[in-house]
VEXTOR-613932 format. One record per residue (C-alpha): residue number from 1; residue in one letter; x, y, z. Coordinates in nm, 4 decimals. Layout:
N
NUM	A	X	Y	Z
...
END
This chain:
406
1	M	0.0000	0.0000	0.0000
2	D	0.1530	0.3350	-0.1006
3	A	0.2017	0.6317	0.1291
4	L	-0.0964	0.8328	-0.0001
5	I	-0.3364	0.5423	0.0527
6	T	-0.2000	0.4916	0.4047
7	A	-0.2342	0.8595	0.4868
8	A	-0.5893	0.8726	0.3491
9	A	-0.6876	0.5688	0.5567
10	R	-0.5483	0.7308	0.8703
11	A	-0.7385	1.0516	0.7963
12	L	-1.0636	0.8580	0.7642
13	A	-0.9973	0.6741	1.0901
14	A	-0.9503	1.0119	1.2586
15	G	-1.2795	1.1421	1.1197
16	D	-1.1213	1.3710	0.8580
17	P	-1.2861	1.2850	0.5234
18	L	-1.1672	1.6036	0.3537
19	G	-0.8093	1.5231	0.4470
20	A	-0.8527	1.1776	0.2935
21	L	-1.0009	1.3169	-0.0272
22	K	-0.7092	1.5569	-0.0698
23	R	-0.4851	1.2537	-0.1072
24	V	-0.6944	1.0243	-0.3296
25	A	-0.9600	1.2388	-0.5003
26	L	-0.7960	1.2155	-0.8440
27	R	-0.7118	0.8459	-0.8312
28	D	-0.9211	0.5635	-0.9777
29	D	-0.7331	0.2553	-0.8580
30	A	-0.9306	0.0156	-0.6408
31	P	-0.7954	0.1167	-0.2941
32	A	-0.8436	0.4858	-0.3754
33	L	-1.1997	0.4254	-0.4959
34	A	-1.2820	0.2450	-0.1703
35	L	-1.1363	0.5241	0.0424
36	R	-1.3156	0.7889	-0.1642
37	G	-1.6414	0.6013	-0.1082
38	I	-1.5908	0.5921	0.2684
39	A	-1.4995	0.9620	0.2678
40	M	-1.8151	1.0534	0.0763
41	A	-2.0176	0.8484	0.3228
42	Q	-1.8674	1.0425	0.6134
43	L	-1.9643	1.3621	0.4319
44	G	-2.3230	1.2390	0.3934
45	D	-2.3324	1.1771	0.0169
46	F	-2.4521	0.8174	0.0440
47	A	-2.5496	0.7707	-0.3209
48	R	-2.2040	0.8737	-0.4407
49	A	-2.0428	0.6663	-0.1670
50	K	-2.2237	0.3478	-0.2718
51	A	-2.1367	0.4051	-0.6365
52	L	-1.7664	0.4459	-0.5520
53	L	-1.7607	0.1368	-0.3322
54	R	-1.9231	-0.0752	-0.6027
55	R	-1.6653	0.0496	-0.8526
56	A	-1.3959	-0.0473	-0.6027
57	V	-1.5387	-0.3997	-0.5697
58	R	-1.5264	-0.4445	-0.9473
59	A	-1.1744	-0.3002	-0.9633
60	F	-1.0432	-0.5319	-0.6924
61	G	-1.1470	-0.8381	-0.8888
62	P	-1.2671	-1.1805	-0.7765
63	H	-0.9349	-1.2908	-0.6275
64	E	-0.9037	-1.0083	-0.3761
65	A	-1.1675	-1.1431	-0.1388
66	L	-1.0400	-0.9546	0.1669
67	A	-1.0588	-0.6143	0.0003
68	R	-1.4031	-0.6906	-0.1438
69	A	-1.5259	-0.7969	0.2017
70	R	-1.4076	-0.4685	0.3507
71	C	-1.6004	-0.2816	0.0815
72	A	-1.9102	-0.4874	0.1635
73	V	-1.8812	-0.3877	0.5291
74	A	-1.8514	-0.0207	0.4310
75	E	-2.1554	-0.0475	0.2039
76	A	-2.3524	-0.2191	0.4814
77	E	-2.2758	0.0691	0.7143
78	I	-2.3982	0.3185	0.4544
79	A	-2.7218	0.1208	0.4206
80	L	-2.7621	0.1263	0.7977
81	V	-2.7033	0.4993	0.8335
82	S	-2.9370	0.5767	0.5421
83	R	-3.1987	0.3502	0.7067
84	E	-3.2132	0.0919	0.4285
85	L	-3.2986	-0.1713	0.6865
86	G	-3.4827	-0.4050	0.4527
87	Q	-3.1684	-0.5157	0.2725
88	S	-3.0656	-0.8739	0.3282
89	A	-2.8092	-0.9245	0.6028
90	K	-2.6601	-1.2168	0.4103
91	A	-2.3957	-1.0050	0.2344
92	L	-2.2712	-0.8720	0.5676
93	D	-2.2652	-1.2244	0.7130
94	I	-2.0536	-1.3448	0.4189
95	A	-1.8203	-1.0459	0.4492
96	R	-1.7756	-1.1049	0.8208
97	A	-1.6935	-1.4722	0.7656
98	T	-1.4407	-1.3790	0.4941
99	L	-1.2722	-1.1255	0.7203
100	E	-1.2459	-1.3788	1.0031
101	A	-1.1057	-1.6416	0.7653
102	H	-0.8332	-1.3991	0.6515
103	G	-0.7440	-1.2981	1.0074
104	D	-0.8824	-0.9438	0.9845
105	R	-1.0193	-0.9426	1.3379
106	V	-1.0747	-0.5675	1.3527
107	N	-1.3018	-0.5428	1.0499
108	A	-1.4723	-0.8719	1.1383
109	A	-1.5586	-0.7308	1.4806
110	Y	-1.6820	-0.4107	1.3174
111	A	-1.9067	-0.6126	1.0874
112	G	-2.0505	-0.7786	1.3973
113	Y	-2.1149	-0.4365	1.5495
114	L	-2.3067	-0.3339	1.2358
115	Q	-2.5166	-0.6491	1.2604
116	A	-2.5996	-0.5723	1.6236
117	R	-2.6831	-0.2112	1.5440
118	R	-2.9251	-0.3130	1.2680
119	L	-3.0929	-0.5652	1.4964
120	L	-3.1362	-0.2943	1.7607
121	L	-3.2987	-0.0597	1.5102
122	I	-3.5545	-0.3195	1.4022
123	G	-3.6320	-0.4208	1.7596
124	H	-3.4677	-0.7673	1.7645
125	L	-3.3100	-0.7100	2.1032
126	D	-3.2261	-1.0697	2.1963
127	E	-3.0437	-1.1285	1.8678
128	A	-2.8581	-0.7979	1.9039
129	E	-2.7405	-0.8947	2.2526
130	R	-2.6212	-1.2357	2.1317
131	T	-2.4305	-1.0753	1.8447
132	L	-2.2595	-0.8269	2.0770
133	A	-2.1705	-1.1038	2.3214
134	E	-1.9790	-1.2823	2.0444
135	L	-1.7608	-0.9788	1.9665
136	D	-1.4112	-0.9122	2.0938
137	V	-1.4378	-0.5347	2.1186
138	T	-1.0863	-0.5045	2.2595
139	V	-0.9428	-0.5397	1.9071
140	L	-1.1389	-0.2359	1.7834
141	P	-0.9966	0.1163	1.7753
142	P	-1.1380	0.3642	2.0318
143	A	-1.3914	0.5165	1.7910
144	S	-1.5397	0.1749	1.7106
145	Q	-1.5383	0.0773	2.0772
146	A	-1.7429	0.3900	2.1501
147	S	-1.9901	0.2951	1.8759
148	C	-2.0290	-0.0541	2.0251
149	E	-2.0929	0.0933	2.3685
150	L	-2.3629	0.3139	2.2176
151	V	-2.5378	-0.0009	2.0936
152	V	-2.5021	-0.1555	2.4411
153	A	-2.6530	0.1605	2.5879
154	G	-2.9352	0.1529	2.3340
155	L	-3.0178	-0.2056	2.4263
156	A	-3.0157	-0.1208	2.7970
157	M	-3.2437	0.1776	2.7385
158	R	-3.4910	-0.0320	2.5404
159	R	-3.4803	-0.2914	2.8208
160	L	-3.5437	-0.0104	3.0735
161	H	-3.2132	-0.0712	3.2525
162	A	-3.1036	0.2842	3.3277
163	A	-2.7946	0.1983	3.5344
164	A	-2.6585	-0.0347	3.2661
165	A	-2.7195	0.2341	3.0033
166	R	-2.5255	0.4912	3.2068
167	S	-2.2362	0.2504	3.2537
168	A	-2.2187	0.1831	2.8795
169	L	-2.2297	0.5567	2.8026
170	A	-1.9526	0.6196	3.0545
171	R	-1.7363	0.3639	2.8731
172	A	-1.8296	0.5240	2.5410
173	E	-1.7281	0.8638	2.6756
174	Q	-1.3876	0.7290	2.7771
175	A	-1.3420	0.5766	2.4319
176	V	-1.4347	0.8955	2.2439
177	Q	-1.1873	1.0912	2.4552
178	R	-0.9162	0.8609	2.3241
179	A	-1.0522	0.8796	1.9692
180	G	-1.0831	1.2583	1.9614
181	I	-1.3584	1.2652	1.6944
182	P	-1.5964	1.5589	1.7577
183	A	-1.8969	1.4057	1.5760
184	L	-1.8766	1.0888	1.7839
185	T	-1.8339	1.2910	2.1015
186	A	-2.1521	1.4820	2.0164
187	E	-2.3397	1.1544	1.9575
188	V	-2.2429	1.0235	2.3006
189	Q	-2.3432	1.3511	2.4644
190	N	-2.6783	1.3479	2.2839
191	T	-2.7449	0.9956	2.4096
192	F	-2.6615	1.1052	2.7650
193	R	-2.9148	1.3872	2.7297
194	A	-3.1786	1.1489	2.5922
195	L	-3.1284	0.9265	2.8960
196	E	-3.1907	1.2189	3.1298
197	R	-3.4944	1.3595	2.9494
198	P	-3.8482	1.2493	3.0393
199	C	-3.9474	0.9467	2.8338
200	A	-4.2955	0.8812	2.9705
201	R	-4.5765	1.0259	3.1819
202	L	-4.7212	0.8965	3.5057
203	V	-5.0987	0.9446	3.5193
204	T	-5.2729	0.8813	3.8489
205	R	-5.5875	1.0141	4.0126
206	G	-5.6315	1.2912	3.7592
207	D	-5.2726	1.4199	3.7868
208	E	-4.9726	1.3532	3.5678
209	R	-4.5997	1.4138	3.5763
210	P	-4.3058	1.3274	3.3485
211	L	-4.0797	1.0326	3.4231
212	R	-3.7164	0.9666	3.3328
213	L	-3.6066	0.6199	3.2317
214	D	-3.4778	0.5318	3.5781
215	E	-3.8116	0.6383	3.7258
216	V	-3.9961	0.4194	3.4758
217	E	-3.7743	0.1281	3.5772
218	T	-3.8523	0.1906	3.9454
219	L	-4.2247	0.2128	3.8767
220	L	-4.2323	-0.1177	3.6894
221	A	-4.0438	-0.2863	3.9741
222	S	-4.2956	-0.1574	4.2301
223	S	-4.6069	-0.3296	4.3631
224	A	-4.8455	-0.0901	4.1860
225	F	-5.0997	-0.2046	3.9299
226	V	-4.9610	-0.0453	3.6121
227	V	-5.1494	0.0126	3.2893
228	D	-4.8615	0.0532	3.0437
229	A	-4.9847	0.2572	2.7477
230	C	-4.6409	0.2337	2.5849
231	R	-4.6717	-0.1413	2.5299
232	H	-5.0426	-0.2037	2.5940
233	V	-4.9669	-0.4226	2.8928
234	L	-5.1280	-0.4518	3.2372
235	R	-4.9235	-0.5754	3.5307
236	D	-4.8799	-0.5966	3.9024
237	A	-4.6010	-0.7523	4.1052
238	R	-4.7315	-1.1031	4.0399
239	S	-4.8413	-1.1233	3.6774
240	T	-4.8550	-0.9546	3.3388
241	V	-5.1355	-0.9380	3.0829
242	S	-5.0693	-0.8194	2.7287
243	L	-5.3470	-0.6405	2.5417
244	E	-5.1315	-0.5412	2.2437
245	R	-5.3802	-0.6950	2.0009
246	R	-5.6915	-0.6021	2.2014
247	P	-5.7254	-0.2229	2.1574
248	V	-6.0858	-0.2039	2.2825
249	L	-6.0026	-0.3898	2.6022
250	F	-5.6969	-0.1774	2.6582
251	A	-5.8960	0.1445	2.6086
252	L	-6.1384	0.0255	2.8756
253	A	-5.8561	-0.0692	3.1133
254	R	-5.6830	0.2652	3.0690
255	A	-6.0045	0.4616	3.1274
256	L	-6.0749	0.2656	3.4460
257	A	-5.7174	0.3107	3.5687
258	E	-5.7164	0.6846	3.5053
259	A	-6.0361	0.7242	3.7109
260	W	-5.9304	0.4916	3.9960
261	P	-6.0388	0.4719	4.2746
262	G	-6.3550	0.6248	4.1293
263	D	-6.5764	0.4732	3.8658
264	V	-6.6256	0.5596	3.4983
265	P	-6.9759	0.6202	3.3625
266	R	-7.0942	0.3777	3.0989
267	A	-7.1399	0.6543	2.8421
268	A	-6.7776	0.7645	2.8911
269	L	-6.6506	0.4076	2.8478
270	I	-6.8540	0.3641	2.5295
271	E	-6.7164	0.6888	2.3872
272	R	-6.3589	0.5959	2.4819
273	A	-6.3614	0.2361	2.3613
274	F	-6.5957	0.2521	2.0624
275	R	-6.5247	0.6126	1.9560
276	T	-6.8847	0.7209	1.9376
277	K	-7.0816	0.9844	2.1277
278	H	-7.4197	0.8484	2.0195
279	A	-7.4640	0.5318	2.2234
280	D	-7.7628	0.3059	2.1784
281	E	-7.8650	-0.0245	2.3304
282	T	-7.6293	-0.2204	2.1019
283	H	-7.3323	-0.0217	2.2330
284	R	-7.4372	-0.0816	2.5919
285	A	-7.4716	-0.4531	2.5226
286	R	-7.1299	-0.4604	2.3581
287	L	-6.9825	-0.2754	2.6565
288	R	-7.1090	-0.5471	2.8898
289	V	-6.9516	-0.8124	2.6679
290	E	-6.6132	-0.6337	2.6483
291	V	-6.6060	-0.5632	3.0212
292	G	-6.6751	-0.9337	3.0781
293	R	-6.3816	-1.0248	2.8546
294	L	-6.1527	-0.7808	3.0353
295	R	-6.2680	-0.9132	3.3729
296	T	-6.1786	-1.2668	3.2613
297	L	-5.8298	-1.1662	3.1474
298	L	-5.7626	-0.9768	3.4712
299	R	-5.9050	-1.2325	3.7105
300	A	-5.5610	-1.2974	3.8688
301	T	-5.4751	-0.9303	3.9163
302	A	-5.7941	-0.7232	3.9439
303	D	-6.1703	-0.7241	3.9364
304	I	-6.4064	-0.4879	3.7542
305	S	-6.7059	-0.4034	3.9653
306	A	-7.0307	-0.2570	3.8366
307	T	-7.1514	0.0604	4.0075
308	R	-7.4704	0.2547	3.9808
309	H	-7.3333	0.4699	3.7003
310	G	-7.0620	0.2561	3.5416
311	F	-6.7640	0.0392	3.6368
312	T	-6.4640	0.0635	3.8655
313	L	-6.1302	-0.1183	3.8781
314	V	-6.0505	-0.3103	4.1969
315	P	-5.6913	-0.4425	4.2160
316	R	-5.6518	-0.7680	4.4087
317	H	-5.2956	-0.7252	4.5374
318	A	-5.1847	-0.3682	4.4618
319	S	-5.2585	-0.0648	4.6772
320	D	-5.2168	0.1822	4.3913
321	V	-5.3200	0.2023	4.0258
322	V	-5.1267	0.4144	3.7749
323	V	-5.1069	0.4665	3.4003
324	L	-4.7701	0.4816	3.2243
325	A	-4.8260	0.6908	2.9104
326	R	-4.6075	0.8095	2.6274
327	P	-4.4683	1.1618	2.6637
328	V	-4.6824	1.2714	2.3679
329	D	-5.0340	1.1428	2.3071
330	D	-5.0502	1.0956	1.9319
331	A	-5.2140	0.8275	1.7243
332	H	-4.8849	0.7821	1.5408
333	A	-4.6477	0.8278	1.8345
334	A	-4.4418	0.5190	1.7448
335	V	-4.3594	0.6607	1.4002
336	L	-4.2690	0.9981	1.5511
337	A	-4.0443	0.8290	1.8072
338	L	-3.8348	0.6660	1.5350
339	L	-3.8204	0.9771	1.3183
340	A	-3.7120	1.1837	1.6183
341	D	-3.3572	1.0467	1.5850
342	G	-3.3019	1.2996	1.3053
343	E	-3.2257	1.0417	1.0356
344	A	-3.4129	1.0096	0.7058
345	W	-3.6262	0.6926	0.7064
346	S	-3.8035	0.5105	0.4274
347	S	-4.1547	0.3812	0.4908
348	S	-4.0300	0.0242	0.4458
349	A	-3.7622	0.0726	0.7133
350	L	-4.0184	0.2203	0.9526
351	A	-4.2496	-0.0742	0.8909
352	L	-3.9670	-0.3191	0.9618
353	A	-3.8665	-0.1394	1.2815
354	L	-4.2260	-0.1199	1.4060
355	G	-4.3228	-0.4728	1.3032
356	T	-4.6229	-0.3592	1.1017
357	S	-4.7258	-0.3352	0.7374
358	Q	-4.5743	-0.0770	0.5068
359	R	-4.9208	0.0429	0.4057
360	S	-5.0080	0.1149	0.7707
361	V	-4.6896	0.3191	0.8044
362	Q	-4.7636	0.5047	0.4811
363	R	-5.1090	0.6001	0.6087
364	A	-4.9531	0.7228	0.9337
365	L	-4.6930	0.9269	0.7454
366	E	-4.9609	1.0813	0.5261
367	A	-5.1596	1.1833	0.8341
368	L	-4.8499	1.3282	1.0012
369	A	-4.7554	1.5151	0.6838
370	T	-5.1053	1.6652	0.6655
371	A	-5.0582	1.7852	1.0250
372	N	-4.7157	1.9312	0.9291
373	K	-4.5384	1.7014	1.1759
374	V	-4.3158	1.5295	0.9177
375	D	-4.1664	1.6140	0.5807
376	S	-4.0357	1.4074	0.2924
377	F	-3.7970	1.4303	0.0013
378	G	-3.7333	1.2116	-0.3014
379	R	-3.9824	1.0064	-0.4977
380	G	-4.0764	0.6413	-0.5278
381	R	-3.8433	0.3994	-0.3530
382	A	-3.6000	0.6848	-0.2854
383	R	-3.8547	0.8774	-0.0788
384	R	-3.7399	0.9497	0.2762
385	W	-3.9207	1.0946	0.5758
386	I	-3.7774	1.3284	0.8375
387	T	-3.8936	1.5410	1.1266
388	P	-3.7303	1.7823	1.3670
389	P	-3.6949	1.6379	1.7161
390	V	-4.0236	1.6547	1.9050
391	P	-3.9759	1.8499	2.2312
392	G	-3.9648	1.6058	2.5196
393	F	-3.9864	1.3016	2.2922
394	P	-3.6882	1.0646	2.3167
395	T	-3.5752	0.8430	2.0337
396	S	-3.7720	0.5216	2.0730
397	L	-3.6685	0.4467	2.4314
398	L	-3.9984	0.2705	2.4962
399	L	-4.0509	0.1037	2.1571
400	R	-4.0828	-0.2728	2.1094
401	A	-3.8945	-0.3687	2.4236
402	P	-4.0171	-0.6806	2.6027
403	F	-4.2097	-0.6009	2.9160
404	P	-4.0162	-0.6807	3.2359
405	G	-4.1207	-1.0163	3.3692
406	S	-4.2716	-1.1369	3.0413
END
């Protein structure tokens, strides 16, 4: 490898893409094309970066498997940053295996980090943890170690483990101090701030207050009967009931919990659960049926008693009933939470991360665009959606994490 290629590689490792381009911008040999592609990616021109990397792969030829694998890892990172999450992970798996076979432990470990980061973004937390556990992060340079710790922190935050998240961010901060890359330092600091901002609301007896992640963790470990509106789950210290696929039952449970220890009039429950203000006898009959279903599901944790005017929730073991709500009540809060990270997402990537259909996400995006909450650029498959950070809304801290104890 000649001196200019070596110097350009060092500049990229130090987070100086312009310095790298000064050395290789006019060269079209395979190593220079690869470095130019990585530099353009660091500058945010992902389309140009991918084109350069693919030219580099062709220039390296079929017998230079190690160099081609490194290009595949770089292209996978570009896809991840540009939120092209639907791409097959097979190419990255093959590249990682090739790197390990050729003894390139550093790039193999980095490929594993990219796999874990993608799995975190799409909500596959168990797989992400297993992938990270297989990595030897000690072989990585400080900047890459910091990136790995950010993934560890992200997993801990999604698991609602605030102390573990702080420990991972502290390690990331130490690594970025050694790396000396301002952009990475800013990313760690932003994650620290997200950890300290309110990520949910506690609603009880007509009052509400914001909660930080550590306070959410404490609440869920308490003996209270919690109606979790972030995951559509009901729990007490002894058991958990998921109503993720039972929206009517969850609406009833939340209304009863918000009014506890008082009751909720039947007309109010009908309006809340069935979204109608003009109740008739069929609605009242349906309410009795749905309340019966909810009573059956909650038989181990609570009872629902009929009163003169409506119904009231009676916990069996807990002395308090609370509602854990998202920081912003919006029909499309999950989409906003993902977009709040400041990156440009495609509708397909959002659908993959949320575990829903792309058409459902498209309808949500159209509604948010009509309300001027999101914006888009590009057309067709290249269309991307963005939004400025929502005040008080963290980046998906409470999305698609398994409920403690489940």
